[in-house]
N, C-alpha and C positions, 0 to 999 in steps of 0.2 A: 505494498499499501504505497511506502515511500519510495521506490525504484524509481529513481525519474523524476521524481517531484521536484520544484523549487521551492527549500525552508529557508527563509530567513529570520537570522535572530537580530533582536533590535534591544540591544543593551541587556544589562542582568547582575546578575553575581557570582559563585563560584558554580551555586546547583545549574544555572546554563551549561557548564561546560560537559558536565555528565549526559544532557541533552544533545548537545551537537555532538558526543561521542556517536551514541545510540543511530544519531540519523543520520550520520558518516555510514556506521555497520551497515543501516537499511538499504544502503543505497541511493539517497537523496544526493541532491544538489545543493548545497549548503553556501550562502552566502552570510557573512557577519556584517553590522553594522556596530560599531560602539567597542570593538574588541582590538582597535589599533595596539594598545601598551601591551596585549596579553604575554606571559614570559613564557610561555609555551606555544608557538603558531601552531594552529592544526592544516598541516598541508595540503589537507584534501578539502579543505576549504579555502573561501575567494574574502578577502574586505572589501568593503563597497562603502560608496558614499548613500547616505539616505535621500532618496530622490522619489519622486513620480513616476518618471519609467522605472524607476528599481520595478517600485510596487507594482507594475503593468505586470509584469513575469513572474507575480508569487501564488503559489501556490498554497503553501503554508506561512503563516507571521507569528511569532512567538516572542512576548513580550515576556519581560519581567513580571516579578513576583507581583509587583504593585501595579502594574502594568502601566497606566501613563495619570500625571498629576491634575487638579481640574483644569492647567492650562494646553495639558497634550506634551510635556516636558517627562523623557523616558529617561531612568537614573542607570548609571556603568559603571560598573568600580575598574572596569578598562580604559577609560577614554576619557581625557579632557576637555575634551569636545562637549557642546549641548546640545543634546538631541533633542530634536520636538517632532510628533507624531500630528500633522494635523491633517484638516479635512481633504485638502486636496489628495495627501498619501491614502486616504479610507477610501476617498472619492475612486482613484485608481485604481483598487485591489482586481482582479475579475471576480466576476460573479461568485466561482466556485470556490474562490480562497478563505480560507478559516483561521482566524484569528485565535491565538492562545495567550492566557494571562491567568496571572494566579487568583485576582480578584481589578473588578474594574472601578472606577469612579465613575460619575452620573455625565463626566465630557466622552469619555473612551466609548460607556454604555449609547450614549444620546448619537454618536456617528455612526457606529456600527447599525443600530436601527433606521436611522436616516437613508443610510445610503446601502440597505439591505442587505451586510453582509455577517456572515455565520461569526460571533463570539461563544465562545466557550471559560468560564471562570472556573480552572482547575479549583480551586480553595473550596466550591460549593458541591462540590460531588462526594456524597461520602463516602466513598472508596479511597479516594485521598485523604480525608479528615482521620480515617481510622488509621493507613499506613502512615500518615502523621502523627498520631499518636503516641507512637511507638518514641522516635529520637524525641517529641516533646517531651513524655514521663521521662528520658533517660535523663535528659537535660535538667527537669526539675528536683531530679534526685541529685542531679550535680550541686545544683547550687544550693541545697538543703544541707547537703555534706558539708559544702565549702565554710558555710553562715552558719552553723550550729558547734558544741562540744560535746553532743550526745550522739549517740546510736540511731540508725531508724529503728531499727529492730528493739521492738519497747518502750516509745516513745507515744504519744498521744498524738496524731494527725487528725485533722478534719479536712474534709473536700468539698467542695462545694460544688454540685451540680453534677450530675451523673449522665454527660453525654459522651461523645466518642473520646476524648482528652478525660473527662472524669471519672469515666468506664475503668479506663486501660491504666491510671493512676490508681484510682483505689482499689484495685486488684493487684497494683505490683507491691503498695503499700501491705498491704495485708499478706502476701507473700513474704515478704523480711520481715512479717513480725511486728508490725504495729496496732496497735490496738486504734482503729478507722471509723472515723464516725463522717456521716454524708449524709449531707445537705441537700434536699430535695424537695419539689413542690408536688408532684404529681403521685397519685397512688399506686400507679405502674413502676414507678421508681423506688418506692418504699420497697416492693414485692421482689424487684430484683436485685435492692440494695443486700435483701435477708435472702436470698437464693446464694450470694459472692458470698455472704459470712462477715458482711460490715454492719454498724448498725446506723440507722437512717433516722431521720429526724426533719421537722418542719425547719423550713430555712427561713421563715417566720420566727423559731424561735434558737436562732443563732446566739443572740445579748446568752442567753442561759447557757451557751454550750461550749464557751470560750475558755471556763475558769481556768480549766487545766492542760488547754493545749501547748502542746511544743510545735510543732508545726501546722499553717494555715494555708491549705493551697486553692486560690482561686480560680474555676474557669467560666464563672457567669460574667458576660460582658452588660452588667448594669452594678448600681451602687449598693451592693449587697453587706460589704466590710464597713458599716458607716461607724460615725466617732460613739457613738451607744453600745456598739459591737467590742471597739478596741478598748474603752473604757474597763470592760470587765477580762481583759485577757493579760496575762500575766507578763512582766518587763522582759522576760528572756524568750517571749514569744516571739516566732518568725514567721512573716508571711511573704507566700510566693503567689503571686499574680500572675495568672495564664492567661488572662482572658487580653482582647485585641484590645487594642488604648483606645481611650484612657484606664480601663481596666474597670476593675470594681471596688475598689480597696481606697478610703481616705487616707491620701496617700498624707497631706501637711499633717493633720490630727497623729496619724501615726509617728511622725517624726518628732510632734509635741511631746508625746510619750514615751518618747527613747524607745520605741518597740520599730524592729527592723523589720523593713518592709519592700518589695523587688518587684517592680511590672519585671517582665519577661518573656512578652509577644514574640510569635515567629521564633521558637528555640530551634526547630528543625533547622535552618537554613547556618543558624549560628553556630550551632554545635556537632551537626552532622549534613555538611553541604551535599556531601557526594552521595549521602543513601536519603535526603531531601532530591537529589536533582535525579535519582536513579528511578522514584516514585513516579516523578513527573514525567520522565521520559517515557514509561511504562504506560501510563495513562493518555498520553498523547498518542502512543503507537496503536494501544487500544480503541481509542474514538475515533482516528481516521480508520483503523479496519472495520469499525461498528458501523461507520457512515461512509464508506465508502463507496461511490453510485448511487447516493440517496440523496433527497432533496430534503435535507433537515431543515427544522426551525434556524430561522439564521442570527438570532440572538439567543444566549442562555448557557 
């Protein structure tokens, strides 16, 4: 499904390198934009400038995890050049072209919808989120070990949320011998926590649950660890917030109380970029295989 296709990479970080390797292995024709300072260049790929003429030849356009910002700026750690994806670039893409990004800002979504281009937000896929929960949890454990003077075994841990990351995290902490309580809202998640061997409670009761906590991990992208909750926590407790920015913790109040609170989004790309890149590469190849020859919906 990639042999002979023109795949263009526009910006990115170390995760893109694994996707580039996979596309080359699948015999795609690979062009790189924003990779001119790469320490180990890919001899099978061609460095190009971002132009509308280049976009006219694209079958697959792969953007960084964040896609673009609200003005079309594309980040790349491999160049000092400013990269901007404009409406003219999107309009120039062939009808069958597919655009991949980890997530899309309204700017990119709007342009893809306006010009009827298929946009795939990889981090919105359930399979990617589950795969990514593995390096996320390993990174969270690394942070917990680095920022405490106790073992995880025997510690009292609270996990807020039992989604893809929360479930992997609660199961791992339990396997390491921690005493794990899980804050949830839905009755089916109470049942799932019970089945996993951890203790569920309602997030609304969080302030009553933190009196003896050693490590509190948040995965809920809303303010749940409020000043009222932090007031009840012991001073030696550590909070690790895994939710997307701005997180779900009152960081200013935690600092006032002298409680260490760490915001740690996007851990897969930080602690295991090679694995994170392989996950994305596998997902892109699977998606292209499933949609090869089909007229899929143009955004999503």
